[in-house]
N, C-alpha and C positions, 0 to 999 in steps of 0.2 A: 184603157187606163182604171182597169178593176185592182182587186187586191190582189197582190202577188208576196209570197212569203219570202222573206228576209232568209238567205242562208245563211246569215251569220247570228241569226236569232238563238236564244240559249235553250227555246224549245226543240228546236230542230239541230241544234248543234252544241251539246253537251261539250263542256269544258272538262269533265272528268271521263276517261274510259271505262263503261260499265260492262264488267264481265259476268257473265254468268258463272256461279259457284257449281262446283258437280258435287256428287253425294259425299255423304260423311265417310270418311277412311272406314275400310272394313275392319270391325272387332267384335270377333266371334263371341267372346265373353258376354259383351255387353249386349248382344243379339239374343244369346240364352237367356241371359236375365231377364232381359225385357221380355221374351216370350214366355218365362214361367209365371211372371208377375202377371200377365195377359189372360194365360190361361188358369190361373190360379183363380184371379178375378170373375172370371166369367163362369168357371166352373161354379164360384160361390153362389151368383147370383142364379144361376139353373138351379142349383140344390136348394136355395129358401126358396124360391117361386115353384119348385116342382113340389116340394114336400108340403100337406094342407097345415101341419100343426105349425110348420115354420112360416109359413104363408101368412097364417093368421096374426102369428106375433109380430107382423112388420109394422101393422098400426100401433101398437105401442111404445115404439122407438121414438126417441128422443131426437129433438131436431140436429143437435151435434151429432147423431148417428147417422142420420141421413145425409147431412152436408158430409162427413167422412166417406161413406159410399159414394157420394156423387166425385168425390176428390179421386178416389180410387177409380171408379170407371172411367172418369177422364183419362187416368193415367194409363188406364190398359188402350185407351186408343191411342194415346202418344205414344205409348210402347211397340204399336204397329208399325205408327211413322220412324222408330228408331230401327226395329227392324228391316223397314224398307231403306234404311241409311238416309231418311230426310234431315234435312239441316234446320227445317223448320221446328225439328221435334225437340232440339237440344234445349231451347230456354224453358218453356213449359215444360217437358221431363224433370228437368233438374229442382225446377220449384216445386212442381207437383210431388217428387220423390221426397222432398223434405217435409213438406206438409205429411204425408201419408206417413212418414217414420215418425213425426210429431206426434199424431193420432194415436201410433200403435203403442209409442213407449208410453202416453199418459194413461192410456188404456189398461197397458201391462202395470204401471205404478197402483193403479187404483184395485187392480186383482190381486196383486201381491201384497197391500194393506189388509185387504179382506183376509189372509193368513192364505191364499190359495197361489200355487205356484203352477204356470203354464210355459210351455218350451214351444215358442212360435217360431216360424221359419220368415215370413212378412218382415220383421225387422232387418234381419240378414239381407233380404233380397233388395229391399229399399235402399240399404246403406252400400251395398254393393254397387247398384246402379248409380245412386249419388255419386259413389266414387269414379265409377267409368264415365260418368257425364262429366263431372269436373273435369277429368283428363282430357275429354273433348272437345269442352269449352275452351281450355286453357291452348289447345293443339289449332282449334278455330280462330283462336285470337291472333295466333302467331302467324298465321297463313294471311290474315288480312292486316296483320298490322297494328292492330288494335290492343289496347293492354286490358287483362281482366286482372281486377281487385280482386286479392284474397279476403276472406270473411274476417280473419283476424288481423288484418290490417293493410 
């Protein structure tokens, strides 16, 4: 007369069929962009920590600069997930590429206002990654039957 599991319990017999989704569809261009972002971010950190004058200058950086570096470092880790075609990397990669793009554009505006002009590769890479992740998110939503609302409406 002990406890016996009910075969119709929602815990043991779910009403919805749960399927495991496979990896992201192959996108060589997205993987190349993610690899470039990862390599350039990690190289920048190795270069900054390897040179004594640059390493000593890290203490003088602002809190916002450190936040930007953390966002870029986490994006580099997420990019490894994108290269491995992991579905969990879509949403964080999408939003972190937006934040990274905003950081770079704001810094670019300040540099331009000081009368300097720099041509940097990072905004282009972040924009291309954002575009490819946006396409992948729409395809992902279509396979799940969900709706992705565009930022414009």
